[in-house]
C-alpha positions, -999 to +999 in steps of 0.1 A: +252-161-503+228-174-529+193-181-519+190-212-496+159-234-501+144-263-483+114-285-478+097-306-451+077-337-461+054-349-433+024-367-426-007-343-429-023-336-396-003-359-376+030-341-380+017-306-389+030-289-356+064-307-358+070-296-394+058-260-387+082-258-358+112-271-378+104-248-409+099-215-388+127-221-366+150-223-395+138-191-410+138-176-373+174-183-369+185-168-401+166-136-396+185-132-363+217-129-385+199-100-407+189-123-434+154-126-450+131-156-448+100-173-454+082-204-444+050-215-463+028-244-471+018-259-504-017-249-514-026-283-529-020-297-492-046-275-478-068-286-459-049-316-449-059-350-445-050-377-420-016-391-432-016-378-466+019-366-474+021-328-472+048-302-478+061-272-461+089-250-479+112-222-466+136-197-485+164-179-469+182-148-486+203-121-480+179-093-487+142-088-495+149-083-532+164-118-536+135-134-511+108-119-533+121-131-566+120-165-555+089-163-531+068-154-560+071-191-572+041-217-564+068-239-548+105-245-553+117-267-583+148-275-567+157-273-528+192-276-512+178-298-482+147-321-481+137-331-446+115-363-444+101-367-408+086-402-414+110-428-431+082-447-450+076-415-474+109-428-488+087-447-510+071-417-525+049-390-519+013-388-533-003-355-522-041-353-529-035-371-563-025-340-580+008-357-593+005-392-588+032-405-570+064-384-566+099-396-555+109-381-522+140-366-538+118-351-568+130-315-558+164-321-540+190-303-558+218-326-575+244-328-545+217-318-521+208-334-489+179-356-480+175-358-441+153-386-429+143-396-392+146-433-391+158-464-372+169-480-402+203-478-421+211-459-454+209-493-475+174-500-462+161-466-471+178-460-503+164-494-518+129-479-515+139-442-528+135-440-565+164-438-584+177-406-604+203-395-627+220-373-602+238-377-569+224-366-535+233-371-498+213-389-474+215-382-437+197-402-410+184-387-376+179-418-355+141-421-342+108-433-356+080-412-369+071-387-343+034-387-347+010-366-323-020-347-341-032-313-353-038-299-318-015-323-299+024-314-299+047-346-292+074-327-275+102-355-278+131-337-292+126-346-329+125-311-341+156-300-324+175-328-335+163-323-373+173-287-368+210-297-359+211-321-388+197-295-411+223-268-402+251-295-405+238-302-441+236-266-450+259-245-426+254-212-444+218-210-429+229-194-398+255-199-371+248-224-343+243-196-319+215-182-338+199-216-342+200-221-303+185-188-297+157-196-321+152-229-306+148-215-272+122-189-284+101-212-308+107-249-294+122-254-260+149-251-235+186-264-227+175-300-233+165-292-268+195-271-274+218-299-263+199-323-286+204-299-315+240-296-308+246-333-306+228-341-337+248-313-356+282-328-343+271-365-351+250-365-382+269-380-411+257-384-447+263-410-472+266-401-510+238-419-531+251-421-565+232-419-596+214-451-605+211-464-570+177-471-556+142-483-564+138-491-601+099-489-602+086-462-624+063-439-599+026-442-608+015-411-629-016-401-646-028-374-672-049-346-658-080-336-681-075-302-698-106-279-691-119-285-728-119-321-721-139-323-689-176-329-688-203-303-681-218-299-647-208-317-615-206-355-621-196-379-596-195-413-608-206-442-587-179-470-577-193-505-576-175-537-567-177-570-582-185-606-571-154-621-577-119-621-560-088-612-583-090-638-610-107-663-587-143-671-590-164-662-561-156-638-532-159-599-536-137-570-544-152-535-537-148-507-561-118-483-557-105-451-569-083-459-598-064-424-596-057-421-559-032-447-544-037-446-507-009-468-497+015-439-497-006-426-469+005-452-444+033-456-419+024-490-410+002-520-426-015-548-411-004-583-416-027-611-411-022-645-396-047-663-416-044-694-395-057-677-366-087-660-384-121-669-374-138-651-402-156-629-376-160-602-403-152-573-378-121-560-397-142-559-429-169-541-414-148-515-395-123-506-422-130-471-429-117-472-463-131-507-477-097-522-479-106-558-473-113-581-502-134-610-494-117-644-507-137-672-521-134-691-489-144-663-467-111-649-455-104-611-456-073-600-476-061-563-469-054-547-503-020-532-501-027-507-528-058-490-510-047-496-474-040-463-455-025-479-424-049-465-397-048-497-375-085-501-370-085-537-379-059-546-355-078-528-328-110-544-334-098-579-341-107-601-313-081-628-319-045-622-303-018-616-329-040-624-358-037-589-372-005-570-365+007-535-375+041-536-390+064-506-400+060-500-439+097-496-443+105-534-440+082-544-470+092-542-507+061-554-522+023-546-522+012-581-531-016-602-517-010-618-483-037-641-488-024-655-520+011-659-504-005-679-476-024-702-500+008-710-522+029-720-491+016-716-457+048-725-440+067-699-462+042-674-453+044-680-415+081-673-419+074-641-437+051-631-410+077-637-383+105-619-402+084-588-409+071-586-372+107-589-360+120-562-384+091-539-381+073-541-352+057-508-343+071-494-311+064-464-288+088-435-297+121-446-283+127-440-246+155-416-244+178-431-217+205-409-235+206-397-271+236-422-276+213-450-267+190-436-294+218-439-319+232-472-309+198-485-306+189-478-342+220-500-352+236-472-371+273-478-378+299-467-404+303-433-391+270-430-377+276-436-340+271-411-317+299-403-293+295-367-278+260-363-266+249-359-230+225-383-218+189-370-219+154-387-206+120-384-220+111-361-191+137-336-202+117-328-232+083-322-213 
């Protein structure tokens, strides 16, 4: 067996425990068969920040010599399996502004597998994933992003189902019996084991061919060399200017030109400007100074800077004026205000469509794993037909 490598891409803090359980359980399962393995995080992601994409990696080898040879690397340049536990990161991964924006498949081997938790279909995700010159496989584990928190673990079976899909993608990791034993020791009981089995049996992958996907060139920048850095510790002030975009009047706050916070969000606010009373609360409460002030006194959320925290929706006093919508249903980061000013009727249709397609729901209520699959609208080989019914209480 050659060395098997994998990565788990997750939202910093929010999915830390989930990612740890997946990574460590995979290694534990392999070790039970006499193999050697290691699970580790990327240095540049530590300490983590809310929502910032972060990565865990794992290596599995036949012996300690093989493991030591690969574990000495900072991080894998290529992995057999990439696991993304929030489908909105299919748009790209920006970690602490060290790299700019990386494609979600940046280190997935040619012919390797990308596993994504999502309630959307393959085509819905591929259009966001940056195209590349080599093929890969895409497998979907039905379900929304399982968010909890650093100290709070959302025990909803996501980890077990992802583990089943990972074993399906790379069967040489271990046997199902070893994975089940590791799940029992590290995650939970019979309900989780049944979920992993069902996911293994029913996960299907679609081949994504070279050239398919998002044609956008990911944002990059050139890091300074040490000889080019200024002496001492210098923090430049960031000031705004009293104009809105190319229009006279209004106000645009200054922002970091290097760190694009949009890759941090799982959902974005959409604003019904015809309902806005210009109360200023969203503008005042926004922790990241996202809102630009328009010349006529409205507040336009800048989609390059918004991290999707949802504070604006929570504080808005007008019903349905600001709604948080899943980021996956959007293909642009343009100004909502300018869309509305150009054609208010068309913008109303835009609002209705996006809210319908991407309304942020609670984690799906599992009346049965089969219902989860069919509810996600997955067809073409993705229908679940062998899982036993499970309810939320089974995972508690």
